[in-house]
C-alpha positions as CSV (number, residue, x, y, z in Angstrom):
1,M,-30.2,-7.9,-1.5
2,R,-32.9,-10.4,-2.3
3,V,-35.2,-11.3,0.6
4,R,-36.0,-15.0,0.8
5,L,-36.7,-16.7,4.1
6,P,-39.6,-14.5,5.3
7,L,-41.6,-15.2,2.1
8,L,-41.1,-19.0,1.9
9,R,-44.3,-20.6,2.8
10,T,-44.2,-24.4,2.3
11,S,-47.2,-26.7,2.4
12,W,-47.8,-30.4,1.9
13,A,-50.7,-31.0,-0.4
14,W,-52.0,-33.9,1.6
15,R,-50.2,-32.8,4.7
16,L,-49.3,-36.2,6.0
17,G,-47.3,-36.3,9.2
18,A,-43.7,-37.3,9.0
19,P,-44.3,-40.9,10.2
20,A,-47.0,-41.4,7.7
21,A,-45.0,-40.0,4.8
22,A,-42.0,-42.2,5.8
23,A,-44.2,-45.2,6.0
24,A,-45.7,-44.4,2.5
25,A,-42.2,-44.0,1.1
26,R,-41.2,-47.5,2.4
27,L,-44.1,-49.2,0.6
28,P,-43.1,-51.3,-2.4
29,R,-43.9,-49.7,-5.8
30,G,-47.5,-50.2,-6.6
31,A,-48.4,-51.2,-3.0
32,S,-51.2,-49.5,-1.2
33,A,-51.1,-48.1,2.4
34,G,-54.5,-49.7,2.9
35,P,-58.1,-49.7,1.7
36,G,-60.1,-46.6,1.0
37,P,-59.7,-43.6,-1.3
38,R,-56.4,-43.1,-3.1
39,R,-54.2,-40.2,-1.8
40,A,-52.4,-38.2,-4.5
41,M,-50.5,-35.5,-2.8
42,A,-48.4,-37.3,-0.3
43,F,-45.3,-37.0,-2.5
44,Y,-45.5,-33.3,-3.5
45,R,-45.3,-30.1,-1.7
46,T,-45.3,-26.4,-2.7
47,E,-43.2,-23.4,-1.9
48,E,-44.4,-19.8,-2.3
49,R,-42.0,-17.0,-3.3
50,G,-43.2,-13.4,-3.5
51,Q,-46.6,-12.0,-2.4
52,P,-49.9,-13.3,-3.7
53,H,-51.7,-10.9,-6.1
54,S,-48.3,-9.5,-7.3
55,P,-46.6,-10.0,-10.6
56,G,-43.6,-11.6,-8.9
57,Y,-45.5,-14.3,-7.1
58,R,-44.4,-17.9,-7.9
59,L,-45.5,-21.3,-6.5
60,F,-42.8,-23.9,-6.9
61,F,-43.1,-27.6,-6.5
62,K,-41.0,-30.1,-4.6
63,N,-41.0,-33.9,-4.5
64,V,-41.1,-35.9,-1.2
65,A,-37.3,-35.7,-1.0
66,G,-37.5,-31.9,-1.0
67,H,-36.1,-31.5,-4.5
68,Y,-37.5,-28.9,-6.9
69,I,-39.4,-30.3,-9.8
70,S,-41.5,-29.0,-12.7
71,P,-45.3,-29.6,-12.3
72,F,-45.5,-29.5,-16.1
73,H,-42.8,-32.1,-16.9
74,D,-41.9,-34.1,-13.7
75,I,-45.3,-35.1,-12.2
76,P,-46.5,-38.2,-14.0
77,L,-49.6,-38.0,-16.2
78,K,-51.0,-41.3,-14.8
79,A,-51.8,-41.4,-11.1
80,D,-50.5,-45.0,-10.8
81,S,-47.7,-45.5,-13.3
82,E,-44.2,-46.9,-13.4
83,E,-41.7,-44.7,-15.1
84,E,-39.0,-45.4,-17.7
85,N,-36.4,-42.7,-17.8
86,G,-39.0,-40.4,-16.2
87,I,-41.8,-41.0,-18.7
88,P,-44.6,-43.2,-17.4
89,T,-45.0,-46.6,-19.1
90,K,-48.5,-48.1,-19.4
91,R,-49.3,-51.0,-17.2
92,A,-52.0,-53.6,-17.6
93,R,-54.8,-52.5,-15.2
94,N,-58.5,-52.6,-15.0
95,D,-60.6,-49.8,-16.4
96,E,-60.8,-47.9,-13.1
97,Y,-57.1,-47.6,-12.8
98,E,-56.6,-46.8,-16.4
99,N,-58.7,-43.7,-15.9
100,L,-56.7,-42.3,-13.0
101,F,-54.7,-39.2,-13.8
102,N,-52.8,-36.6,-11.8
103,M,-54.3,-33.1,-11.9
104,V,-52.3,-30.0,-10.9
105,V,-54.7,-27.5,-9.3
106,E,-54.0,-23.9,-10.5
107,V,-57.2,-22.2,-9.4
108,P,-59.5,-23.2,-6.5
109,R,-63.2,-23.0,-7.0
110,W,-64.9,-19.6,-6.3
111,T,-61.6,-17.7,-6.7
112,N,-60.9,-15.1,-9.5
113,A,-57.1,-14.8,-9.9
114,K,-56.1,-16.3,-13.2
115,M,-53.3,-18.5,-12.1
116,E,-51.5,-20.8,-14.5
117,I,-48.5,-23.0,-14.9
118,A,-45.7,-20.7,-16.3
119,T,-44.9,-22.8,-19.3
120,E,-42.1,-20.4,-20.5
121,E,-40.2,-20.3,-17.2
122,P,-37.7,-22.8,-15.8
123,L,-39.4,-25.5,-13.7
124,N,-42.8,-24.0,-14.6
125,P,-44.0,-22.6,-11.3
126,I,-47.6,-21.4,-11.0
127,K,-48.0,-17.6,-11.4
128,Q,-50.8,-15.1,-12.0
129,D,-51.3,-14.2,-15.6
130,V,-50.4,-10.6,-16.6
131,K,-51.8,-8.8,-19.6
132,D,-50.9,-5.2,-20.6
133,G,-49.0,-4.9,-17.3
134,K,-52.0,-5.8,-15.2
135,L,-52.8,-8.9,-13.2
136,R,-55.6,-10.9,-14.7
137,Y,-58.8,-11.9,-12.9
138,V,-61.8,-13.7,-14.4
139,A,-65.0,-11.7,-14.0
140,N,-67.9,-12.5,-11.8
141,I,-70.8,-13.0,-14.2
142,F,-74.0,-13.4,-12.3
143,P,-74.8,-15.9,-10.9
144,H,-71.2,-17.3,-10.9
145,K,-68.5,-16.2,-8.5
146,G,-65.1,-16.7,-10.1
147,Y,-64.3,-20.2,-11.4
148,I,-67.1,-22.6,-10.9
149,W,-64.9,-25.7,-10.5
150,N,-61.4,-26.4,-9.3
151,Y,-59.4,-25.6,-12.4
152,G,-56.1,-26.9,-13.4
153,A,-54.2,-29.1,-15.9
154,L,-52.9,-32.6,-16.6
155,P,-49.1,-32.7,-16.3
156,Q,-47.1,-34.2,-19.2
157,T,-49.6,-33.1,-21.8
158,W,-49.2,-30.4,-24.4
159,E,-51.6,-29.0,-27.1
160,D,-49.2,-28.5,-30.0
161,P,-49.8,-25.2,-31.7
162,H,-48.4,-26.6,-34.9
163,R,-50.5,-29.7,-35.1
164,K,-54.1,-29.4,-36.4
165,D,-56.6,-31.5,-34.6
166,K,-58.6,-33.7,-36.9
167,S,-61.9,-33.3,-35.0
168,T,-61.8,-29.5,-34.6
169,D,-59.7,-28.5,-37.6
170,C,-57.8,-26.1,-35.4
171,C,-54.3,-26.3,-33.9
172,G,-53.6,-26.5,-30.2
173,D,-53.3,-23.6,-27.7
174,N,-49.6,-24.3,-26.7
175,D,-50.6,-25.3,-23.1
176,P,-51.1,-28.4,-21.0
177,I,-54.7,-29.7,-21.3
178,D,-57.1,-28.0,-18.9
179,V,-59.2,-29.7,-16.3
180,C,-62.5,-28.7,-14.6
181,E,-62.8,-30.7,-11.4
182,I,-66.4,-30.9,-10.4
183,G,-66.2,-32.6,-6.9
184,S,-67.7,-31.1,-3.8
185,K,-64.4,-30.0,-2.1
186,V,-62.8,-26.7,-2.7
187,L,-59.1,-27.6,-3.4
188,S,-56.0,-25.5,-2.8
189,R,-53.7,-24.0,-5.3
190,G,-50.8,-26.4,-6.0
191,D,-52.7,-29.5,-4.9
192,V,-52.0,-32.6,-7.0
193,V,-55.0,-34.8,-6.9
194,H,-56.1,-38.1,-8.5
195,V,-59.0,-37.5,-10.9
196,K,-61.0,-39.7,-13.2
197,I,-62.0,-38.3,-16.5
198,L,-65.7,-38.1,-17.4
199,G,-65.8,-36.1,-20.7
200,I,-64.5,-33.1,-22.6
201,L,-65.5,-29.8,-24.2
202,A,-63.8,-28.3,-27.2
203,L,-63.5,-24.5,-26.8
204,I,-62.2,-22.7,-29.8
205,D,-60.3,-19.7,-28.6
206,Q,-59.1,-17.2,-31.3
207,G,-58.8,-20.0,-33.8
208,E,-57.1,-22.5,-31.4
209,T,-58.3,-25.7,-29.9
210,D,-58.5,-25.3,-26.1
211,W,-59.8,-28.6,-24.7
212,K,-61.6,-28.6,-21.3
213,L,-61.7,-31.9,-19.5
214,I,-64.5,-32.7,-17.1
215,A,-63.2,-34.8,-14.2
216,I,-63.9,-35.6,-10.5
217,N,-61.5,-36.1,-7.6
218,V,-61.5,-39.8,-6.8
219,N,-61.6,-38.9,-3.1
220,D,-64.9,-37.1,-3.5
221,P,-67.7,-38.7,-1.4
222,E,-69.8,-39.1,-4.6
223,A,-67.0,-40.1,-7.0
224,S,-68.2,-43.7,-7.2
225,K,-71.4,-42.5,-8.9
226,F,-69.5,-40.9,-11.8
227,H,-68.2,-42.9,-14.7
228,D,-69.0,-40.9,-17.8
229,I,-70.4,-37.6,-19.0
230,E,-74.0,-38.8,-18.7
231,D,-73.5,-39.3,-15.0
232,V,-72.7,-35.5,-14.7
233,K,-76.1,-34.8,-16.3
234,K,-77.8,-37.2,-14.0
235,Y,-76.3,-36.4,-10.6
236,K,-75.3,-32.7,-11.1
237,P,-78.1,-31.4,-13.4
238,G,-77.3,-27.9,-14.8
239,Y,-73.6,-28.1,-14.2
240,L,-72.6,-28.8,-17.8
241,E,-75.0,-26.1,-19.0
242,A,-73.4,-23.7,-16.5
243,T,-69.9,-24.8,-17.7
244,L,-70.8,-24.1,-21.3
245,N,-72.2,-20.7,-20.5
246,W,-69.2,-19.8,-18.3
247,F,-66.7,-20.5,-21.1
248,R,-69.0,-18.8,-23.6
249,F,-69.3,-15.5,-21.8
250,Y,-66.3,-15.1,-19.5
251,K,-64.4,-12.8,-21.9
252,I,-67.3,-10.5,-22.6
253,P,-66.5,-8.1,-19.7
254,E,-63.1,-7.6,-21.4
255,G,-64.9,-6.3,-24.5
256,K,-64.4,-9.5,-26.4
257,P,-67.1,-11.5,-28.3
258,E,-68.6,-14.8,-27.1
259,N,-66.3,-17.8,-27.3
260,Q,-67.1,-20.5,-29.9
261,F,-67.1,-24.3,-29.6
262,A,-66.5,-27.3,-31.8
263,F,-69.3,-29.9,-32.1
264,N,-71.9,-27.1,-31.4
265,G,-70.9,-27.1,-27.7
266,E,-71.6,-30.8,-27.2
267,F,-69.7,-32.4,-24.4
268,K,-67.9,-35.6,-25.7
269,N,-67.8,-38.7,-23.5
270,K,-65.0,-40.3,-21.5
271,A,-63.7,-42.5,-24.4
272,F,-63.3,-39.5,-26.6
273,A,-61.6,-37.6,-23.8
274,L,-59.1,-40.3,-23.2
275,E,-58.1,-40.3,-26.8
276,V,-57.5,-36.6,-26.6
277,I,-55.3,-37.0,-23.5
278,K,-53.3,-39.8,-25.3
279,S,-52.7,-37.5,-28.2
280,T,-51.6,-34.5,-26.1
281,H,-49.3,-36.8,-24.0
282,E,-47.6,-38.0,-27.3
283,C,-47.1,-34.3,-28.2
284,W,-45.6,-33.6,-24.8
285,K,-43.1,-36.5,-25.2
286,A,-42.1,-35.2,-28.6
287,L,-41.6,-31.8,-27.0
288,L,-39.4,-33.1,-24.2
289,M,-37.3,-35.2,-26.6
290,E,-36.8,-32.1,-28.9
291,K,-38.6,-33.9,-31.8
292,C,-40.8,-30.9,-32.5
293,A,-40.5,-27.1,-32.3
294,G,-41.5,-26.0,-28.8
295,G,-41.0,-22.3,-29.4
296,A,-40.8,-20.4,-26.0
297,I,-41.9,-23.4,-24.0
298,N,-39.4,-24.1,-21.2
299,C,-38.7,-27.9,-21.0
300,T,-36.3,-27.9,-18.0
301,N,-36.9,-31.0,-15.9
302,V,-35.2,-33.1,-13.3
303,Q,-36.7,-36.5,-13.8
304,V,-37.0,-37.2,-17.6
305,C,-33.5,-38.5,-17.8
306,D,-33.3,-39.0,-21.5
307,S,-34.5,-35.5,-22.3
308,P,-31.9,-33.0,-23.6
309,F,-33.5,-30.5,-21.2
310,H,-32.8,-32.6,-18.1
311,C,-31.0,-30.8,-15.3
312,S,-29.5,-31.8,-11.9
313,Q,-31.1,-31.2,-8.5
314,E,-28.4,-28.6,-7.8
315,E,-29.1,-26.8,-11.1
316,A,-32.8,-26.8,-10.3
317,R,-32.2,-25.3,-6.9
318,S,-30.0,-22.6,-8.4
319,L,-32.8,-21.8,-10.9
320,V,-35.3,-21.3,-8.1
321,E,-32.9,-19.2,-5.9
322,S,-32.2,-16.9,-8.8
323,V,-35.8,-15.8,-9.0
324,S,-36.3,-12.3,-7.7
325,F,-39.5,-11.1,-6.2
326,S,-41.1,-8.1,-4.7
327,L,-42.4,-7.5,-1.2
328,N,-45.2,-5.3,-2.6
329,K,-48.6,-6.9,-2.5
330,G,-51.0,-6.3,-5.4
331,S,-54.7,-5.6,-5.3
332,N,-57.4,-8.1,-5.8
333,E,-60.3,-5.7,-5.9
334,E,-61.4,-6.8,-9.3
335,D,-62.7,-10.0,-8.0
336,Q,-65.4,-8.1,-6.1
337,V,-67.0,-6.6,-9.2
338,W,-70.1,-8.2,-10.6
339,H,-71.3,-8.2,-14.2
340,F,-74.9,-8.8,-15.4
341,L,-75.3,-9.8,-19.0
342,G,-78.5,-8.9,-20.9
343,K,-80.0,-11.3,-23.4
């Protein structure tokens, strides 16, 4: 018999009280609850199934109505967008609002477990990556402990593995586009936060383009200082250099060579990054409308109504309840090991 209730741990990402959530839900579309920072997570919550640090662990997402959704396909790309058949439509806004995106946090800063959106599973929960039967952890390479930013992805984007990028001359890595959030707060796995994009790095991983966006949480105390990649160099000196080295060396403890980069490791600016996001969003739309080959990608969704992969709320609930999991907790000892690389 499958055990469920004892292992269901639910959290609201912005943890609004019921009255506040109800009040927010009553606001007209596009209205604000008041001045101040924008709150992203009032309308999403997460539900854990299985034990952390185990192969069966999954983190599912729900909307404010309590219905299961896909963080890959059902959370809008733009942080302030109207939707047409579940796909956001662009609205005329000023530059500040045009640069607001939803980020799904997969890995909190300073942690090691390699968590990721399960792109090949129904409703795409977050899971820990497994390789050769073992859970994956990123190594601590002195002086860095785990991931040095809050790490995640932009929903409704896809780096098409069959489409060669003109600027890198390599195809995509078959995942949503990655985000390194550089704000001061350590976020939680499953948070959905509003970020503004500052720039982008082009990692070339085994011949595939693996874009890394540089972004900051709009609710960060210093967010108003940051508008483009040059501001990161000015206000967080050394952070971009550390980011480049992190991606260059993080696979060396696994016995692999250094990673390579397009543009000689140069970080491109916000304008360049926004064009990359636009391109990956168009690829995602083609994927959801079955206009291109998605391979093993699971496109099940509950809100993109015109998609041939659309399912009902009842079907989504059945998919989640059919997931089996183990009570056995795995080990996370690997994240206590340190590696020192010589020159």
